[in-house]
N, CA, C and O atoms as a Tinker XYZ file with bonds, in Angstrom:
   524  protein
     1  N    146.616000   98.233000  147.712000    73     2
     2  CA   145.939000   99.428000  147.266000    64     1     3
     3  C    146.731000  100.684000  147.610000    63     2     4     5
     4  O    146.527000  101.735000  147.003000    81     3
     5  N    147.605000  100.581000  148.553000    73     3     6
     6  CA   148.360000  101.772000  148.967000    64     5     7
     7  C    149.260000  102.288000  147.853000    63     6     8     9
     8  O    149.459000  103.497000  147.727000    81     7
     9  N    149.805000  101.387000  147.048000    73     7    10
    10  CA   150.733000  101.790000  145.996000    64     9    11
    11  C    150.041000  102.010000  144.646000    63    10    12    13
    12  O    150.703000  102.236000  143.633000    81    11
    13  N    148.738000  101.945000  144.641000    73    11    14
    14  CA   147.989000  102.097000  143.394000    64    13    15
    15  C    146.921000  103.160000  143.590000    63    14    16    17
    16  O    145.815000  102.848000  144.031000    81    15
    17  N    147.232000  104.402000  143.273000    73    15    18
    18  CA   146.289000  105.496000  143.535000    64    17    19
    19  C    145.011000  105.374000  142.692000    63    18    20    21
    20  O    144.958000  104.649000  141.698000    81    19
    21  N    144.014000  106.093000  143.121000    73    19    22
    22  CA   142.698000  106.050000  142.482000    64    21    23
    23  C    142.757000  106.480000  141.018000    63    22    24    25
    24  O    142.055000  105.908000  140.185000    81    23
    25  N    143.571000  107.464000  140.691000    73    23    26
    26  CA   143.688000  107.916000  139.313000    64    25    27
    27  C    144.271000  106.821000  138.427000    63    26    28    29
    28  O    143.844000  106.659000  137.285000    81    27
    29  N    145.235000  106.075000  138.936000    73    27    30
    30  CA   145.792000  104.963000  138.165000    64    29    31
    31  C    144.738000  103.878000  137.943000    63    30    32    33
    32  O    144.689000  103.272000  136.873000    81    31
    33  N    143.912000  103.636000  138.930000    73    31    34
    34  CA   142.824000  102.672000  138.795000    64    33    35
    35  C    141.852000  103.132000  137.708000    63    34    36    37
    36  O    141.399000  102.334000  136.887000    81    35
    37  N    141.540000  104.422000  137.715000    73    35    38
    38  CA   140.655000  104.976000  136.687000    64    37    39
    39  C    141.249000  104.774000  135.294000    63    38    40    41
    40  O    140.543000  104.343000  134.382000    81    39
    41  N    142.540000  105.081000  135.118000    73    39    42
    42  CA   143.169000  104.932000  133.813000    64    41    43
    43  C    143.224000  103.465000  133.389000    63    42    44    45
    44  O    143.057000  103.154000  132.210000    81    43
    45  N    143.452000  102.585000  134.320000    73    43    46
    46  CA   143.474000  101.157000  134.007000    64    45    47
    47  C    142.102000  100.694000  133.539000    63    46    48    49
    48  O    141.994000   99.956000  132.560000    81    47
    49  N    141.058000  101.123000  134.232000    73    47    50
    50  CA   139.702000  100.750000  133.834000    64    49    51
    51  C    139.355000  101.336000  132.469000    63    50    52    53
    52  O    138.712000  100.675000  131.654000    81    51
    53  N    139.775000  102.563000  132.220000    73    51    54
    54  CA   139.512000  103.196000  130.936000    64    53    55
    55  C    140.229000  102.457000  129.803000    63    54    56    57
    56  O    139.652000  102.228000  128.740000    81    55
    57  N    141.491000  102.088000  130.040000    73    55    58
    58  CA   142.234000  101.335000  129.031000    64    57    59
    59  C    141.614000   99.966000  128.798000    63    58    60    61
    60  O    141.562000   99.504000  127.658000    81    59
    61  N    141.150000   99.317000  129.839000    73    59    62
    62  CA   140.479000   98.023000  129.698000    64    61    63
    63  C    139.191000   98.177000  128.887000    63    62    64    65
    64  O    138.890000   97.344000  128.032000    81    63
    65  N    138.441000   99.227000  129.151000    73    63    66
    66  CA   137.221000   99.497000  128.397000    64    65    67
    67  C    137.525000   99.689000  126.914000    63    66    68    69
    68  O    136.854000   99.110000  126.061000    81    67
    69  N    138.535000  100.500000  126.607000    73    67    70
    70  CA   138.890000  100.731000  125.206000    64    69    71
    71  C    139.437000   99.480000  124.541000    63    70    72    73
    72  O    139.230000   99.278000  123.344000    81    71
    73  N    140.127000   98.643000  125.291000    73    71    74
    74  CA   140.650000   97.390000  124.771000    64    73    75
    75  C    139.501000   96.456000  124.373000    63    74    76    77
    76  O    139.528000   95.861000  123.295000    81    75
    77  N    138.501000   96.330000  125.237000    73    75    78
    78  CA   137.329000   95.506000  124.937000    64    77    79
    79  C    136.561000   96.104000  123.757000    63    78    80    81
    80  O    136.126000   95.374000  122.867000    81    79
    81  N    136.396000   97.414000  123.749000    73    79    82
    82  CA   135.718000   98.094000  122.647000    64    81    83
    83  C    136.460000   97.862000  121.332000    63    82    84    85
    84  O    135.838000   97.664000  120.288000    81    83
    85  N    137.774000   97.888000  121.388000    73    83    86
    86  CA   138.585000   97.669000  120.198000    64    85    87
    87  C    138.350000   96.272000  119.630000    63    86    88    89
    88  O    138.157000   96.119000  118.424000    81    87
    89  N    138.365000   95.258000  120.482000    73    87    90
    90  CA   138.144000   93.899000  120.008000    64    89    91
    91  C    136.722000   93.721000  119.478000    63    90    92    93
    92  O    136.507000   93.008000  118.499000    81    91
    93  N    135.765000   94.360000  120.116000    73    91    94
    94  CA   134.393000   94.304000  119.621000    64    93    95
    95  C    134.323000   94.870000  118.206000    63    94    96    97
    96  O    133.712000   94.264000  117.326000    81    95
    97  N    134.940000   96.020000  117.984000    73    95    98
    98  CA   134.939000   96.648000  116.666000    64    97    99
    99  C    135.697000   95.797000  115.650000    63    98   100   101
   100  O    135.278000   95.678000  114.499000    81    99
   101  N    136.803000   95.212000  116.072000    73    99   102
   102  CA   137.591000   94.369000  115.175000    64   101   103
   103  C    136.785000   93.156000  114.715000    63   102   104   105
   104  O    136.763000   92.847000  113.523000    81   103
   105  N    136.130000   92.474000  115.635000    73   103   106
   106  CA   135.335000   91.302000  115.264000    64   105   107
   107  C    134.106000   91.700000  114.454000    63   106   108   109
   108  O    133.658000   90.943000  113.594000    81   107
   109  N    133.575000   92.852000  114.717000    73   107   110
   110  CA   132.423000   93.348000  113.950000    64   109   111
   111  C    132.823000   93.593000  112.495000    63   110   112   113
   112  O    132.068000   93.284000  111.573000    81   111
   113  N    133.998000   94.143000  112.304000    73   111   114
   114  CA   134.499000   94.405000  110.955000    64   113   115
   115  C    134.803000   93.102000  110.232000    63   114   116   117
   116  O    134.478000   92.958000  109.053000    81   115
   117  N    135.418000   92.159000  110.917000    73   115   118
   118  CA   135.720000   90.872000  110.296000    64   117   119
   119  C    134.422000   90.160000  109.909000    63   118   120   121
   120  O    134.329000   89.578000  108.829000    81   119
   121  N    133.429000   90.208000  110.789000    73   119   122
   122  CA   132.132000   89.614000  110.463000    64   121   123
   123  C    131.471000   90.296000  109.276000    63   122   124   125
   124  O    130.866000   89.632000  108.434000    81   123
   125  N    131.584000   91.610000  109.204000    73   123   126
   126  CA   131.005000   92.354000  108.083000    64   125   127
   127  C    131.713000   92.012000  106.781000    63   126   128   129
   128  O    131.074000   91.921000  105.733000    81   127
   129  N    133.014000   91.822000  106.839000    73   127   130
   130  CA   133.756000   91.446000  105.634000    64   129   131
   131  C    133.262000   90.126000  105.077000    63   130   132   133
   132  O    133.052000   90.002000  103.870000    81   131
   133  N    133.074000   89.144000  105.934000    73   131   134
   134  CA   132.654000   87.835000  105.459000    64   133   135
   135  C    131.179000   87.794000  105.084000    63   134   136   137
   136  O    130.767000   86.933000  104.307000    81   135
   137  N    130.386000   88.700000  105.618000    73   135   138
   138  CA   128.956000   88.742000  105.310000    64   137   139
   139  C    128.686000   89.421000  103.972000    63   138   140   141
   140  O    127.667000   89.147000  103.338000    81   139
   141  N    129.574000   90.295000  103.537000    73   139   142
   142  CA   129.356000   91.065000  102.312000    64   141   143
   143  C    129.572000   90.183000  101.087000    63   142   144   145
   144  O    130.689000   89.737000  100.825000    81   143
   145  N    128.490000   89.933000  100.334000    73   143   146
   146  CA   128.573000   89.081000   99.158000    64   145   147
   147  C    128.979000   89.863000   97.912000    63   146   148   149
   148  O    129.337000   89.259000   96.901000    81   147
   149  N    128.932000   91.165000   97.962000    73   147   150
   150  CA   129.291000   91.979000   96.803000    64   149   151
   151  C    130.795000   92.205000   96.703000    63   150   152   153
   152  O    131.310000   92.514000   95.628000    81   151
   153  N    131.494000   92.052000   97.816000    73   151   154
   154  CA   132.936000   92.265000   97.853000    64   153   155
   155  C    133.636000   90.989000   97.408000    63   154   156   157
   156  O    133.305000   89.898000   97.873000    81   155
   157  N    134.599000   91.126000   96.512000    73   155   158
   158  CA   135.309000   89.960000   95.996000    64   157   159
   159  C    136.311000   89.399000   96.996000    63   158   160   161
   160  O    136.608000   90.014000   98.020000    81   159
   161  N    136.816000   88.234000   96.676000    73   159   162
   162  CA   137.764000   87.549000   97.549000    64   161   163
   163  C    139.061000   88.307000   97.749000    63   162   164   165
   164  O    139.583000   88.360000   98.862000    81   163
   165  N    139.584000   88.894000   96.688000    73   163   166
   166  CA   140.839000   89.646000   96.807000    64   165   167
   167  C    140.646000   90.894000   97.653000    63   166   168   169
   168  O    141.524000   91.259000   98.435000    81   167
   169  N    139.518000   91.540000   97.502000    73   167   170
   170  CA   139.247000   92.738000   98.307000    64   169   171
   171  C    139.103000   92.365000   99.779000    63   170   172   173
   172  O    139.582000   93.082000  100.658000    81   171
   173  N    138.441000   91.244000  100.042000    73   171   174
   174  CA   138.309000   90.781000  101.428000    64   173   175
   175  C    139.677000   90.457000  102.014000    63   174   176   177
   176  O    139.975000   90.805000  103.156000    81   175
   177  N    140.502000   89.786000  101.219000    73   175   178
   178  CA   141.843000   89.449000  101.686000    64   177   179
   179  C    142.661000   90.714000  101.943000    63   178   180   181
   180  O    143.397000   90.795000  102.927000    81   179
   181  N    142.530000   91.692000  101.061000    73   179   182
   182  CA   143.255000   92.955000  101.261000    64   181   183
   183  C    142.836000   93.662000  102.531000    63   182   184   185
   184  O    143.684000   94.145000  103.282000    81   183
   185  N    141.523000   93.730000  102.785000    73   183   186
   186  CA   141.056000   94.367000  104.016000    64   185   187
   187  C    141.535000   93.592000  105.245000    63   186   188   189
   188  O    141.929000   94.193000  106.245000    81   187
   189  N    141.501000   92.253000  105.168000    73   187   190
   190  CA   141.953000   91.450000  106.311000    64   189   191
   191  C    143.430000   91.690000  106.598000    63   190   192   193
   192  O    143.830000   91.823000  107.754000    81   191
   193  N    144.236000   91.745000  105.546000    73   191   194
   194  CA   145.670000   92.003000  105.730000    64   193   195
   195  C    145.876000   93.376000  106.344000    63   194   196   197
   196  O    146.685000   93.536000  107.257000    81   195
   197  N    145.147000   94.368000  105.845000    73   195   198
   198  CA   145.271000   95.726000  106.376000    64   197   199
   199  C    144.841000   95.779000  107.843000    63   198   200   201
   200  O    145.494000   96.427000  108.662000    81   199
   201  N    143.754000   95.105000  108.169000    73   199   202
   202  CA   143.237000   95.127000  109.542000    64   201   203
   203  C    144.173000   94.374000  110.492000    63   202   204   205
   204  O    144.314000   94.758000  111.653000    81   203
   205  N    144.815000   93.300000  110.003000    73   203   206
   206  CA   145.691000   92.515000  110.875000    64   205   207
   207  C    147.073000   93.144000  111.008000    63   206   208   209
   208  O    147.613000   93.216000  112.112000    81   207
   209  N    147.655000   93.603000  109.892000    73   207   210
   210  CA   149.011000   94.146000  109.943000    64   209   211
   211  C    149.064000   95.571000  110.490000    63   210   212   213
   212  O    149.983000   95.911000  111.236000    81   211
   213  N    148.112000   96.389000  110.137000    73   211   214
   214  CA   148.035000   97.758000  110.642000    64   213   215
   215  C    146.674000   97.945000  111.303000    63   214   216   217
   216  O    145.797000   98.589000  110.727000    81   215
   217  N    146.483000   97.397000  112.492000    73   215   218
   218  CA   145.139000   97.321000  113.064000    64   217   219
   219  C    144.438000   98.668000  113.231000    63   218   220   221
   220  O    143.268000   98.789000  112.869000    81   219
   221  N    145.109000   99.669000  113.763000    73   219   222
   222  CA   144.437000  100.946000  113.997000    64   221   223
   223  C    144.089000  101.631000  112.681000    63   222   224   225
   224  O    142.968000  102.107000  112.498000    81   223
   225  N    145.047000  101.679000  111.773000    73   223   226
   226  CA   144.818000  102.310000  110.476000    64   225   227
   227  C    143.777000  101.511000  109.688000    63   226   228   229
   228  O    142.880000  102.092000  109.077000    81   227
   229  N    143.894000  100.189000  109.702000    73   227   230
   230  CA   142.979000   99.339000  108.954000    64   229   231
   231  C    141.540000   99.453000  109.422000    63   230   232   233
   232  O    140.622000   99.572000  108.610000    81   231
   233  N    141.344000   99.418000  110.739000    73   231   234
   234  CA   139.984000   99.504000  111.280000    64   233   235
   235  C    139.395000  100.884000  111.024000    63   234   236   237
   236  O    138.237000  101.000000  110.624000    81   235
   237  N    140.167000  101.910000  111.248000    73   235   238
   238  CA   139.652000  103.262000  111.002000    64   237   239
   239  C    139.361000  103.483000  109.524000    63   238   240   241
   240  O    138.354000  104.100000  109.176000    81   239
   241  N    140.234000  102.984000  108.651000    73   239   242
   242  CA   139.992000  103.115000  107.207000    64   241   243
   243  C    138.734000  102.356000  106.808000    63   242   244   245
   244  O    137.941000  102.850000  106.007000    81   243
   245  N    138.545000  101.169000  107.355000    73   243   246
   246  CA   137.356000  100.379000  107.024000    64   245   247
   247  C    136.090000  101.103000  107.457000    63   246   248   249
   248  O    135.119000  101.164000  106.703000    81   247
   249  N    136.095000  101.646000  108.658000    73   247   250
   250  CA   134.915000  102.352000  109.159000    64   249   251
   251  C    134.637000  103.596000  108.319000    63   250   252   253
   252  O    133.478000  103.918000  108.058000    81   251
   253  N    135.671000  104.286000  107.901000    73   251   254
   254  CA   135.489000  105.489000  107.085000    64   253   255
   255  C    134.986000  105.130000  105.687000    63   254   256   257
   256  O    134.046000  105.748000  105.187000    81   255
   257  N    135.610000  104.135000  105.055000    73   255   258
   258  CA   135.294000  103.797000  103.672000    64   257   259
   259  C    133.996000  103.001000  103.555000    63   258   260   261
   260  O    133.180000  103.277000  102.675000    81   259
   261  N    133.798000  102.017000  104.430000    73   259   262
   262  CA   132.667000  101.100000  104.276000    64   261   263
   263  C    131.699000  101.133000  105.448000    63   262   264   265
   264  O    130.857000  100.243000  105.571000    81   263
   265  N    131.797000  102.119000  106.299000    73   263   266
   266  CA   130.966000  102.187000  107.494000    64   265   267
   267  C    129.484000  102.295000  107.214000    63   266   268   269
   268  O    128.679000  101.660000  107.895000    81   267
   269  N    129.109000  103.083000  106.231000    73   267   270
   270  CA   127.693000  103.262000  105.904000    64   269   271
   271  C    127.075000  101.957000  105.411000    63   270   272   273
   272  O    125.930000  101.643000  105.735000    81   271
   273  N    127.829000  101.213000  104.639000    73   271   274
   274  CA   127.350000   99.941000  104.117000    64   273   275
   275  C    127.172000   98.882000  105.188000    63   274   276   277
   276  O    126.398000   97.942000  105.010000    81   275
   277  N    127.884000   99.025000  106.303000    73   275   278
   278  CA   127.765000   98.044000  107.383000    64   277   279
   279  C    126.331000   97.993000  107.906000    63   278   280   281
   280  O    125.776000   96.911000  108.096000    81   279
   281  N    125.746000   99.135000  108.135000    73   279   282
   282  CA   124.377000   99.161000  108.653000    64   281   283
   283  C    123.387000   98.667000  107.599000    63   282   284   285
   284  O    122.410000   97.997000  107.933000    81   283
   285  N    123.631000   98.989000  106.347000    73   283   286
   286  CA   122.747000   98.520000  105.280000    64   285   287
   287  C    122.799000   97.004000  105.160000    63   286   288   289
   288  O    121.771000   96.363000  104.945000    81   287
   289  N    123.995000   96.425000  105.297000    73   287   290
   290  CA   124.113000   94.972000  105.242000    64   289   291
   291  C    123.455000   94.327000  106.461000    63   290   292   293
   292  O    122.887000   93.240000  106.350000    81   291
   293  N    123.524000   94.976000  107.613000    73   291   294
   294  CA   122.843000   94.465000  108.804000    64   293   295
   295  C    121.333000   94.432000  108.603000    63   294   296   297
   296  O    120.675000   93.447000  108.937000    81   295
   297  N    120.792000   95.513000  108.055000    73   295   298
   298  CA   119.352000   95.589000  107.813000    64   297   299
   299  C    118.938000   94.539000  106.786000    63   298   300   301
   300  O    117.916000   93.871000  106.945000    81   299
   301  N    119.736000   94.399000  105.739000    73   299   302
   302  CA   119.440000   93.422000  104.694000    64   301   303
   303  C    119.439000   91.998000  105.262000    63   302   304   305
   304  O    118.574000   91.191000  104.922000    81   303
   305  N    120.402000   91.700000  106.118000    73   303   306
   306  CA   120.469000   90.371000  106.719000    64   305   307
   307  C    119.286000   90.142000  107.661000    63   306   308   309
   308  O    118.718000   89.050000  107.684000    81   307
   309  N    118.914000   91.153000  108.430000    73   307   310
   310  CA   117.772000   91.016000  109.344000    64   309   311
   311  C    116.482000   90.784000  108.564000    63   310   312   313
   312  O    115.652000   89.970000  108.969000    81   311
   313  N    116.307000   91.487000  107.456000    73   311   314
   314  CA   115.113000   91.286000  106.626000    64   313   315
   315  C    115.093000   89.893000  106.020000    63   314   316   317
   316  O    114.040000   89.261000  105.947000    81   315
   317  N    116.250000   89.411000  105.584000    73   315   318
   318  CA   116.318000   88.063000  105.015000    64   317   319
   319  C    115.996000   87.011000  106.074000    63   318   320   321
   320  O    115.306000   86.033000  105.788000    81   319
   321  N    116.492000   87.208000  107.293000    73   319   322
   322  CA   116.189000   86.276000  108.373000    64   321   323
   323  C    114.704000   86.315000  108.719000    63   322   324   325
   324  O    114.096000   85.274000  108.970000    81   323
   325  N    114.122000   87.504000  108.731000    73   323   326
   326  CA   112.694000   87.638000  109.033000    64   325   327
   327  C    111.848000   86.947000  107.969000    63   326   328   329
   328  O    110.880000   86.258000  108.291000    81   327
   329  N    112.209000   87.131000  106.712000    73   327   330
   330  CA   111.490000   86.487000  105.615000    64   329   331
   331  C    111.615000   84.970000  105.704000    63   330   332   333
   332  O    110.633000   84.251000  105.522000    81   331
   333  N    112.818000   84.486000  105.983000    73   331   334
   334  CA   113.019000   83.041000  106.112000    64   333   335
   335  C    112.224000   82.478000  107.285000    63   334   336   337
   336  O    111.660000   81.388000  107.191000    81   335
   337  N    112.179000   83.217000  108.381000    73   335   338
   338  CA   111.416000   82.764000  109.541000    64   337   339
   339  C    109.925000   82.695000  109.232000    63   338   340   341
   340  O    109.253000   81.728000  109.591000    81   339
   341  N    109.409000   83.731000  108.561000    73   339   342
   342  CA   107.986000   83.730000  108.192000    64   341   343
   343  C    107.669000   82.578000  107.249000    63   342   344   345
   344  O    106.635000   81.925000  107.392000    81   343
   345  N    108.541000   82.327000  106.296000    73   343   346
   346  CA   108.334000   81.212000  105.370000    64   345   347
   347  C    108.361000   79.883000  106.108000    63   346   348   349
   348  O    107.566000   78.991000  105.812000    81   347
   349  N    109.261000   79.748000  107.058000    73   347   350
   350  CA   109.334000   78.522000  107.852000    64   349   351
   351  C    108.054000   78.317000  108.658000    63   350   352   353
   352  O    107.538000   77.202000  108.736000    81   351
   353  N    107.546000   79.384000  109.251000    73   351   354
   354  CA   106.317000   79.282000  110.033000    64   353   355
   355  C    105.153000   78.881000  109.140000    63   354   356   357
   356  O    104.331000   78.050000  109.527000    81   355
   357  N    105.076000   79.467000  107.944000    73   355   358
   358  CA   104.007000   79.103000  107.007000    64   357   359
   359  C    104.082000   77.628000  106.637000    63   358   360   361
   360  O    103.069000   76.929000  106.615000    81   359
   361  N    105.305000   77.159000  106.344000    73   359   362
   362  CA   105.475000   75.758000  105.967000    64   361   363
   363  C    105.169000   74.832000  107.135000    63   362   364   365
   364  O    104.556000   73.780000  106.955000    81   363
   365  N    105.595000   75.221000  108.332000    73   363   366
   366  CA   105.352000   74.383000  109.507000    64   365   367
   367  C    103.865000   74.337000  109.850000    63   366   368   369
   368  O    103.369000   73.315000  110.322000    81   367
   369  N    103.158000   75.432000  109.616000    73   367   370
   370  CA   101.732000   75.478000  109.904000    64   369   371
   371  C    100.926000   74.750000  108.831000    63   370   372   373
   372  O     99.762000   74.415000  109.054000    81   371
   373  N    101.528000   74.505000  107.678000    73   371   374
   374  CA   100.851000   73.762000  106.629000    64   373   375
   375  C     99.969000   74.613000  105.743000    63   374   376   377
   376  O     99.201000   74.081000  104.942000    81   375
   377  N    100.064000   75.915000  105.870000    73   375   378
   378  CA    99.294000   76.794000  105.003000    64   377   379
   379  C    100.242000   77.787000  104.357000    63   378   380   381
   380  O    101.286000   78.144000  104.904000    81   379
   381  N     99.845000   78.208000  103.200000    73   379   382
   382  CA   100.604000   79.263000  102.537000    64   381   383
   383  C     99.628000   80.342000  102.118000    63   382   384   385
   384  O     98.419000   80.113000  102.073000    81   383
   385  N    100.139000   81.487000  101.819000    73   383   386
   386  CA    99.284000   82.591000  101.391000    64   385   387
   387  C     98.520000   82.225000  100.125000    63   386   388   389
   388  O     97.374000   82.637000   99.945000    81   387
   389  N     99.154000   81.453000   99.250000    73   387   390
   390  CA    98.546000   81.096000   97.986000    64   389   391
   391  C     97.286000   80.252000   98.207000    63   390   392   393
   392  O     96.250000   80.511000   97.595000    81   391
   393  N     97.374000   79.251000   99.074000    73   391   394
   394  CA    96.195000   78.396000   99.304000    64   393   395
   395  C     95.091000   79.163000  100.019000    63   394   396   397
   396  O     93.912000   78.930000   99.753000    81   395
   397  N     95.443000   80.055000  100.905000    73   395   398
   398  CA    94.434000   80.869000  101.590000    64   397   399
   399  C     93.723000   81.770000  100.588000    63   398   400   401
   400  O     92.502000   81.913000  100.637000    81   399
   401  N     94.478000   82.375000   99.685000    73   399   402
   402  CA    93.872000   83.220000   98.655000    64   401   403
   403  C     92.945000   82.413000   97.742000    63   402   404   405
   404  O     91.864000   82.873000   97.376000    81   403
   405  N     93.379000   81.219000   97.384000    73   403   406
   406  CA    92.548000   80.393000   96.509000    64   405   407
   407  C     91.259000   79.960000   97.209000    63   406   408   409
   408  O     90.197000   79.920000   96.588000    81   407
   409  N     91.351000   79.638000   98.498000    73   407   410
   410  CA    90.137000   79.295000   99.246000    64   409   411
   411  C     89.175000   80.475000   99.296000    63   410   412   413
   412  O     87.963000   80.305000   99.163000    81   411
   413  N     89.715000   81.656000   99.485000    73   411   414
   414  CA    88.881000   82.858000   99.509000    64   413   415
   415  C     88.187000   83.071000   98.158000    63   414   416   417
   416  O     87.001000   83.397000   98.103000    81   415
   417  N     88.943000   82.881000   97.074000    73   415   418
   418  CA    88.358000   83.039000   95.740000    64   417   419
   419  C     87.265000   81.999000   95.490000    63   418   420   421
   420  O     86.232000   82.299000   94.891000    81   419
   421  N     87.511000   80.761000   95.962000    73   419   422
   422  CA    86.485000   79.724000   95.803000    64   421   423
   423  C     85.206000   80.086000   96.559000    63   422   424   425
   424  O     84.103000   79.899000   96.046000    81   423
   425  N     85.357000   80.599000   97.763000    73   423   426
   426  CA    84.166000   80.961000   98.537000    64   425   427
   427  C     83.419000   82.123000   97.882000    63   426   428   429
   428  O     82.190000   82.173000   97.933000    81   427
   429  N     84.145000   83.051000   97.272000    73   427   430
   430  CA    83.485000   84.151000   96.556000    64   429   431
   431  C     82.722000   83.635000   95.344000    63   430   432   433
   432  O     81.600000   84.064000   95.073000    81   431
   433  N     83.348000   82.702000   94.613000    73   431   434
   434  CA    82.664000   82.120000   93.450000    64   433   435
   435  C     81.393000   81.387000   93.874000    63   434   436   437
   436  O     80.368000   81.464000   93.197000    81   435
   437  N     81.467000   80.682000   94.992000    73   435   438
   438  CA    80.304000   79.959000   95.493000    64   437   439
   439  C     79.215000   80.931000   95.926000    63   438   440   441
   440  O     78.037000   80.714000   95.645000    81   439
   441  N     79.609000   82.007000   96.613000    73   439   442
   442  CA    78.619000   82.966000   97.104000    64   441   443
   443  C     77.947000   83.722000   95.954000    63   442   444   445
   444  O     76.794000   84.132000   96.085000    81   443
   445  N     78.645000   83.913000   94.834000    73   443   446
   446  CA    78.046000   84.572000   93.667000    64   445   447
   447  C     77.179000   83.620000   92.854000    63   446   448   449
   448  O     76.409000   84.048000   91.994000    81   447
   449  N     77.309000   82.333000   93.131000    73   447   450
   450  CA    76.517000   81.362000   92.397000    64   449   451
   451  C     77.215000   80.798000   91.185000    63   450   452   453
   452  O     76.600000   80.061000   90.414000    81   451
   453  N     78.495000   81.123000   90.989000    73   451   454
   454  CA    79.242000   80.599000   89.845000    64   453   455
   455  C     79.615000   79.131000   90.041000    63   454   456   457
   456  O     79.827000   78.410000   89.066000    81   455
   457  N     79.696000   78.686000   91.299000    73   455   458
   458  CA    80.004000   77.291000   91.614000    64   457   459
   459  C     78.856000   76.686000   92.402000    63   458   460   461
   460  O     78.247000   77.338000   93.250000    81   459
   461  N     78.576000   75.428000   92.105000    73   459   462
   462  CA    77.576000   74.728000   92.917000    64   461   463
   463  C     78.248000   74.256000   94.204000    63   462   464   465
   464  O     79.469000   74.324000   94.345000    81   463
   465  N     77.438000   73.782000   95.125000    73   463   466
   466  CA    77.980000   73.294000   96.405000    64   465   467
   467  C     78.909000   72.106000   96.179000    63   466   468   469
   468  O     79.937000   71.975000   96.845000    81   467
   469  N     78.541000   71.240000   95.234000    73   467   470
   470  CA    79.354000   70.061000   94.954000    64   469   471
   471  C     80.694000   70.457000   94.319000    63   470   472   473
   472  O     81.739000   69.928000   94.698000    81   471
   473  N     80.665000   71.379000   93.360000    73   471   474
   474  CA    81.907000   71.850000   92.721000    64   473   475
   475  C     82.814000   72.536000   93.742000    63   474   476   477
   476  O     84.032000   72.359000   93.732000    81   475
   477  N     82.198000   73.315000   94.615000    73   475   478
   478  CA    82.958000   74.003000   95.666000    64   477   479
   479  C     83.638000   72.984000   96.582000    63   478   480   481
   480  O     84.818000   73.134000   96.898000    81   479
   481  N     82.915000   71.962000   97.006000    73   479   482
   482  CA    83.478000   70.954000   97.907000    64   481   483
   483  C     84.623000   70.204000   97.241000    63   482   484   485
   484  O     85.641000   69.936000   97.878000    81   483
   485  N     84.465000   69.858000   95.952000    73   483   486
   486  CA    85.534000   69.147000   95.239000    64   485   487
   487  C     86.792000   70.024000   95.105000    63   486   488   489
   488  O     87.907000   69.572000   95.363000    81   487
   489  N     86.593000   71.267000   94.703000    73   487   490
   490  CA    87.738000   72.174000   94.532000    64   489   491
   491  C     88.432000   72.429000   95.868000    63   490   492   493
   492  O     89.660000   72.482000   95.939000    81   491
   493  N     87.645000   72.586000   96.914000    73   491   494
   494  CA    88.213000   72.828000   98.247000    64   493   495
   495  C     89.011000   71.614000   98.709000    63   494   496   497
   496  O     90.097000   71.759000   99.271000    81   495
   497  N     88.478000   70.426000   98.476000    73   495   498
   498  CA    89.173000   69.207000   98.895000    64   497   499
   499  C     90.492000   69.053000   98.130000    63   498   500   501
   500  O     91.508000   68.680000   98.717000    81   499
   501  N     90.480000   69.339000   96.829000    73   499   502
   502  CA    91.720000   69.251000   96.030000    64   501   503
   503  C     92.751000   70.252000   96.545000    63   502   504   505
   504  O     93.932000   69.930000   96.676000    81   503
   505  N     92.300000   71.449000   96.830000    73   503   506
   506  CA    93.202000   72.495000   97.302000    64   505   507
   507  C     93.804000   72.135000   98.656000    63   506   508   509
   508  O     95.002000   72.318000   98.874000    81   507
   509  N     92.987000   71.630000   99.552000    73   507   510
   510  CA    93.496000   71.265000  100.874000    64   509   511
   511  C     94.404000   70.040000  100.821000    63   510   512   513
   512  O     95.355000   69.941000  101.597000    81   511
   513  N     94.125000   69.121000   99.925000    73   511   514
   514  CA    94.972000   67.940000   99.775000    64   513   515
   515  C     96.342000   68.332000   99.213000    63   514   516   517
   516  O     97.358000   67.735000   99.568000    81   515
   517  N     96.360000   69.325000   98.347000    73   515   518
   518  CA    97.604000   69.784000   97.740000    64   517   519
   519  C     98.513000   70.479000   98.756000    63   518   520   521
   520  O     99.733000   70.324000   98.711000    81   519
   521  N     97.918000   71.239000   99.664000    73   519   522
   522  CA    98.729000   71.962000  100.645000    64   521   523
   523  C     98.880000   71.118000  101.870000    63   522   524
   524  O     99.530000   71.533000  102.830000    81   523
């Protein structure tokens, strides 16, 4: 420690922080490139070449040109995952919104007197057997 002053330690830690931050940003950009379905293969290849051969210029250019779309693609992916999760839960639980709505409509028809008790029971049994 005698030959390594505190200021040098600070600069080393700062450079290490920026190095880790740089790799985080680089991998984030590469992930965004592969996640974007609207961008063609040649455009993806061009961005990858730019990011790999001229890393600082490539990453900064990507953030400037396509930075706004990165957050939009993140939100879109999160919504798609949420929708898929909800659909999975519905399927795993064995009920869907459609069957619940139909059961509600059947009970309304029965309560208004449009269906007899026997017709209601048959329709309900068919609906539950289907789902």
